[in-house]
N, C-alpha and C positions, 0 to 999 in steps of 0.2 A: 504494500500500500504506500503511495507517495507520502513524503514527509509533511507536505502542507496539510494533509488531512488530520495531523496530530497537533494542529495549532492550538495553543492555550492549554496544552497538557491533557486534553480530553482523550479518554480511551475509546476507541471505536466500539460500536455496539456489538459487532461481530466477534470481538475478542473477549467479551465478558463471558464468564462461565455460564453454561446453560443450567436452567433449573432442573431439579430432579423430575423424572418422568411422572412420578406419583403426584407431585404437587401440580404439575401442568395438567394432568388428567382431572384432578380435583377442581382446578380453576375452570376448566372447560365444562365440567358437569354443573358447577354452581352457576356459571354464566347462562347455561341453557335451561335451568329450572325456573319456572314462573314464580315470581315473588308476589306481585300485586297486579291484578288485571288492569287497574287504573293507570299503571305506569307502562303499559304495553299497548299503545294505540294501534299498532299493526295487527295485534291479536284480537283486541276487544273493539267492536264497532262503536263509533261515537254515539252517545246518548242524545235523545231529543228531550228538551226541557219539559215540554207539556206532558207526554206520557210518563216521564220519570217522576214528575211532581205528583201525578195521580197515583202511581204505584206506591210511592213513599207515604202519601196520605192514607191510602187504604191499609198499608202495613202498619202505620203508626196507630191508627184506630184499633186494629186488631191487637197489637202489642199492649196498648194502654188498657184495653178491656181485660186482657189476661192478667196484667199486673193488679188491676182493681179487684178482680175476682180473687186473686191470691191474698190480697190485703184483707178482704172481707172474710175469707176462710180462716185466716190466721191473724186476728187483730191483736193490737197491743196498746197499752195505755201510755200516755205521755210520760216520758222519763224512764220507762222500763226498757228492757233490752228488745229491740225491734228485730224479730227473726224474719219476718216476711220480706223487708227490703234487702236484708243480707242474702236470703235465698234467691231473691229476684236478680240481684246484680251478679252473684256468683254463677248462677245457671245461665244468665244472659251472656256473660263472658265466655263460658264454656261453649254455648251454642254458636257464638260469633266466630270463635276460633275454628270450630268444626266446619262451619259454613265457608269460611275463607279458604281453607285447605281444599275442600271439595270443589269450590269454584275454580281455584287455580289449577288443580290437578285434573279435573274431569270436565268442567264446563267453562273453559276460558272465553268462549264466544257468547255466552249467555248475557243478554243485554240488561234485563230488568230483574233478574233473580236477586242480585246483590242489593239494589235499591229497595226492593220489596221486602226481603227477609232481613237484610243487614241494617240498613238505615231505617226502614219502616218498622217492621215487627220488633226486632231486637232493640232498636232505638227507642220505641215507645214502651217496650217492656221494662227495660232497665231504667233506673232512676238515681240521679245524684241530688235532686232537689229534696226528695224525701229523706235521703241519707243525711243531708245537711241539717234539715229541720230536726231530725231525731237527735243528732249530736247536740244541737243548741238546746233542745229540751232537757237532755241529760245534764248539761252544764247548769241550766237554770234550776234543776232539781238538786244541784250540788252533788251529783254523782260523777265526779271528775274522773275517777279511775275507770268507771264503766264507759264513759265517753271516750277516753283514750284507748281502752281495750277494744271498743267497737270500731274506731277508726282503723286501728292496726289490723283487726280481724277482717274488716271489709277489704282493705287494700291488699293484704297478703292473700286472702281468699280469692280475690279476682285475678291476681297475677298467677296463682297456682292453677286456677281454672283455665286460664288461657294456655298455659304450658301443657296441662293435661289434655285439653282439647286438641292442640296441635299434634301431640304424640299419638293419641288414640286415633285421630282421623287419618294420619299418615300410615299408621300400622294397619288400620282396617282397609285402606285403599291398597296397600301392598298385598294383604292377604286376599283381597278380592281379585287382584290382577298381578300375580307375582312376577310375571315375565316382563311387565312394563319397566320395572326398576332395573332389571338386568339389561334391557335394551337401552335405557338411558346411560348406564355405565359404559356399555360397548360403544355407544354413539359418542360419548365424551372422550373415549380413547383415540378417536380419529382426529388427527391434527387438522387445522384449517386447510392445509394443502391437500388433504385427502390421504396422506401417508400415515401408517401406523407407526408408533415409536418403536 
Protein backbone atom coordinates (compact mmCIF):
# COMPACT_ATOMS: atom_id res chain seq x y z
CA UNK A 1 0.00 0.00 0.00
CA UNK A 2 1.47 3.47 -0.88
CA UNK A 3 2.95 5.50 1.98
CA UNK A 4 0.54 8.43 1.45
CA UNK A 5 -2.34 6.24 2.60
CA UNK A 6 -0.76 6.12 6.05
CA UNK A 7 -0.82 9.91 6.48
CA UNK A 8 -1.55 11.01 10.00
CA UNK A 9 -0.49 7.68 11.44
CA UNK A 10 -3.85 6.04 10.73
CA UNK A 11 -3.88 2.30 10.34
CA UNK A 12 -5.78 1.15 7.27
CA UNK A 13 -8.97 -0.76 7.91
CA UNK A 14 -7.71 -3.79 6.03
CA UNK A 15 -4.84 -4.23 8.49
CA UNK A 16 -6.97 -4.27 11.65
CA UNK A 17 -7.48 -7.72 13.13
CA UNK A 18 -10.73 -9.39 12.11
CA UNK A 19 -13.36 -10.00 14.75
CA UNK A 20 -13.94 -13.57 15.85
CA UNK A 21 -16.40 -15.47 13.70
CA UNK A 22 -18.69 -16.10 16.63
CA UNK A 23 -19.04 -12.41 17.42
CA UNK A 24 -19.64 -11.59 13.76
CA UNK A 25 -22.36 -14.23 13.49
CA UNK A 26 -24.00 -12.91 16.65
CA UNK A 27 -23.98 -9.35 15.31
CA UNK A 28 -25.57 -10.49 12.06
CA UNK A 29 -28.20 -12.46 13.96
CA UNK A 30 -29.09 -9.53 16.22
CA UNK A 31 -29.19 -7.15 13.24
CA UNK A 32 -31.72 -9.35 11.49
CA UNK A 33 -34.01 -9.92 14.48
CA UNK A 34 -37.02 -7.59 14.68
CA UNK A 35 -36.94 -5.32 17.70
CA UNK A 36 -39.84 -2.92 17.30
CA UNK A 37 -42.29 -2.93 14.40
CA UNK A 38 -42.60 0.86 14.63
CA UNK A 39 -38.89 1.22 13.82
CA UNK A 40 -39.08 -0.85 10.64
CA UNK A 41 -41.11 1.13 8.07
CA UNK A 42 -40.07 -1.26 5.31
CA UNK A 43 -41.70 -4.12 7.22
CA UNK A 44 -44.68 -2.41 8.84
CA UNK A 45 -47.03 -0.53 6.48
CA UNK A 46 -47.72 3.07 7.50
CA UNK A 47 -50.78 3.60 9.65
CA UNK A 48 -53.65 5.90 8.74
CA UNK A 49 -54.65 8.24 11.55
CA UNK A 50 -58.42 7.81 11.22
CA UNK A 51 -58.67 4.01 11.51
CA UNK A 52 -55.87 3.98 14.08
CA UNK A 53 -57.74 6.41 16.32
CA UNK A 54 -60.88 4.30 16.01
CA UNK A 55 -59.18 1.03 16.99
CA UNK A 56 -57.34 2.73 19.87
CA UNK A 57 -60.62 4.18 21.14
CA UNK A 58 -62.44 0.84 20.88
CA UNK A 59 -59.59 -0.96 22.61
CA UNK A 60 -59.35 1.73 25.28
CA UNK A 61 -63.03 1.38 26.14
CA UNK A 62 -62.70 -2.40 26.40
CA UNK A 63 -59.58 -2.15 28.58
CA UNK A 64 -61.10 0.48 30.88
CA UNK A 65 -64.24 -1.63 31.31
CA UNK A 66 -62.11 -4.66 32.21
CA UNK A 67 -60.18 -2.61 34.78
CA UNK A 68 -63.40 -1.24 36.27
CA UNK A 69 -64.85 -4.75 36.52
CA UNK A 70 -61.73 -5.94 38.34
CA UNK A 71 -61.91 -2.98 40.73
CA UNK A 72 -65.55 -3.78 41.50
CA UNK A 73 -64.77 -7.46 42.03
CA UNK A 74 -61.83 -6.67 44.34
CA UNK A 75 -62.57 -3.34 46.09
CA UNK A 76 -60.40 -1.70 48.72
CA UNK A 77 -60.91 1.17 51.14
CA UNK A 78 -58.92 4.39 51.05
CA UNK A 79 -55.57 3.98 52.76
CA UNK A 80 -55.59 0.17 52.63
CA UNK A 81 -53.39 -2.00 50.42
CA UNK A 82 -54.85 -1.76 46.89
CA UNK A 83 -54.58 -5.21 45.37
CA UNK A 84 -56.67 -4.66 42.24
CA UNK A 85 -54.48 -1.86 40.73
CA UNK A 86 -51.40 -3.94 41.52
CA UNK A 87 -52.87 -6.96 39.76
CA UNK A 88 -54.07 -4.77 36.89
CA UNK A 89 -50.70 -3.17 36.19
CA UNK A 90 -48.64 -6.33 36.63
CA UNK A 91 -50.91 -8.41 34.39
CA UNK A 92 -51.05 -5.56 31.86
CA UNK A 93 -47.25 -5.41 31.65
CA UNK A 94 -47.12 -9.18 31.23
CA UNK A 95 -49.70 -9.03 28.45
CA UNK A 96 -47.95 -6.17 26.67
CA UNK A 97 -44.61 -7.99 26.68
CA UNK A 98 -46.20 -11.12 25.23
CA UNK A 99 -48.06 -9.07 22.63
CA UNK A 100 -44.94 -7.25 21.42
CA UNK A 101 -42.98 -10.48 21.05
CA UNK A 102 -45.79 -12.13 19.09
CA UNK A 103 -46.19 -9.11 16.83
CA UNK A 104 -42.45 -8.80 16.19
CA UNK A 105 -41.86 -12.50 15.60
CA UNK A 106 -45.07 -13.64 13.92
CA UNK A 107 -47.13 -10.67 12.75
CA UNK A 108 -44.71 -7.90 11.70
CA UNK A 109 -47.05 -6.70 8.93
CA UNK A 110 -50.17 -6.43 11.10
CA UNK A 111 -51.29 -2.83 10.99
CA UNK A 112 -53.88 -2.39 13.68
CA UNK A 113 -53.32 -5.20 16.18
CA UNK A 114 -50.77 -3.25 18.19
CA UNK A 115 -52.84 -0.03 18.38
CA UNK A 116 -55.94 -2.05 19.24
CA UNK A 117 -54.51 -4.42 21.84
CA UNK A 118 -51.39 -2.55 23.00
CA UNK A 119 -52.28 1.13 23.06
CA UNK A 120 -56.03 0.58 23.30
CA UNK A 121 -56.91 -2.44 25.43
CA UNK A 122 -53.79 -2.64 27.59
CA UNK A 123 -53.42 1.14 27.73
CA UNK A 124 -56.97 1.46 29.04
CA UNK A 125 -56.59 -1.57 31.29
CA UNK A 126 -53.44 -0.46 33.11
CA UNK A 127 -53.54 2.60 35.34
CA UNK A 128 -50.99 4.92 36.86
CA UNK A 129 -53.52 7.51 37.98
CA UNK A 130 -55.19 5.07 40.39
CA UNK A 131 -51.76 3.93 41.54
CA UNK A 132 -50.81 7.54 42.33
CA UNK A 133 -54.08 8.25 44.15
CA UNK A 134 -53.68 5.10 46.25
CA UNK A 135 -50.17 6.12 47.29
CA UNK A 136 -51.34 9.63 48.22
CA UNK A 137 -54.20 8.17 50.28
CA UNK A 138 -51.77 5.91 52.13
CA UNK A 139 -49.56 8.90 52.91
CA UNK A 140 -52.56 10.90 54.16
CA UNK A 141 -53.52 7.94 56.35
CA UNK A 142 -49.96 8.08 57.78
CA UNK A 143 -49.11 4.64 56.46
CA UNK A 144 -45.76 5.69 55.06
CA UNK A 145 -44.15 2.25 55.14
CA UNK A 146 -47.14 0.75 53.34
CA UNK A 147 -46.98 3.50 50.72
CA UNK A 148 -43.26 2.96 50.14
CA UNK A 149 -43.72 -0.80 50.02
CA UNK A 150 -46.58 -0.42 47.57
CA UNK A 151 -44.48 1.73 45.23
CA UNK A 152 -41.57 -0.72 45.32
CA UNK A 153 -43.85 -3.72 44.88
CA UNK A 154 -45.61 -2.11 41.93
CA UNK A 155 -42.44 -1.09 40.09
CA UNK A 156 -40.58 -4.34 40.72
CA UNK A 157 -43.67 -6.38 39.89
CA UNK A 158 -44.18 -4.61 36.58
CA UNK A 159 -40.53 -4.99 35.56
CA UNK A 160 -40.56 -8.66 36.50
CA UNK A 161 -43.80 -9.15 34.56
CA UNK A 162 -42.23 -7.63 31.44
CA UNK A 163 -39.16 -9.87 31.68
CA UNK A 164 -41.32 -12.92 32.36
CA UNK A 165 -43.58 -12.11 29.42
CA UNK A 166 -40.63 -11.75 27.05
CA UNK A 167 -39.07 -15.03 28.16
CA UNK A 168 -42.31 -17.02 28.13
CA UNK A 169 -43.48 -15.66 24.78
CA UNK A 170 -40.17 -16.36 23.04
CA UNK A 171 -39.97 -19.82 24.57
CA UNK A 172 -43.52 -20.60 23.47
CA UNK A 173 -42.84 -19.39 19.93
CA UNK A 174 -39.70 -21.50 19.72
CA UNK A 175 -41.59 -24.57 20.91
CA UNK A 176 -44.35 -23.89 18.40
CA UNK A 177 -41.87 -23.56 15.53
CA UNK A 178 -38.46 -24.89 16.59
CA UNK A 179 -36.99 -24.86 13.08
CA UNK A 180 -37.44 -21.10 12.67
CA UNK A 181 -34.78 -20.28 15.27
CA UNK A 182 -32.29 -22.64 13.64
CA UNK A 183 -33.00 -21.05 10.26
CA UNK A 184 -32.25 -17.62 11.74
CA UNK A 185 -28.93 -18.85 13.11
CA UNK A 186 -27.98 -20.44 9.78
CA UNK A 187 -29.02 -17.28 7.95
CA UNK A 188 -26.88 -15.15 10.27
CA UNK A 189 -23.84 -17.30 9.55
CA UNK A 190 -23.91 -16.20 5.94
CA UNK A 191 -21.80 -13.09 5.48
CA UNK A 192 -23.18 -10.11 3.53
CA UNK A 193 -21.13 -11.21 0.52
CA UNK A 194 -22.83 -14.57 0.52
CA UNK A 195 -19.78 -16.58 1.68
CA UNK A 196 -19.80 -18.71 4.79
CA UNK A 197 -17.00 -18.04 7.28
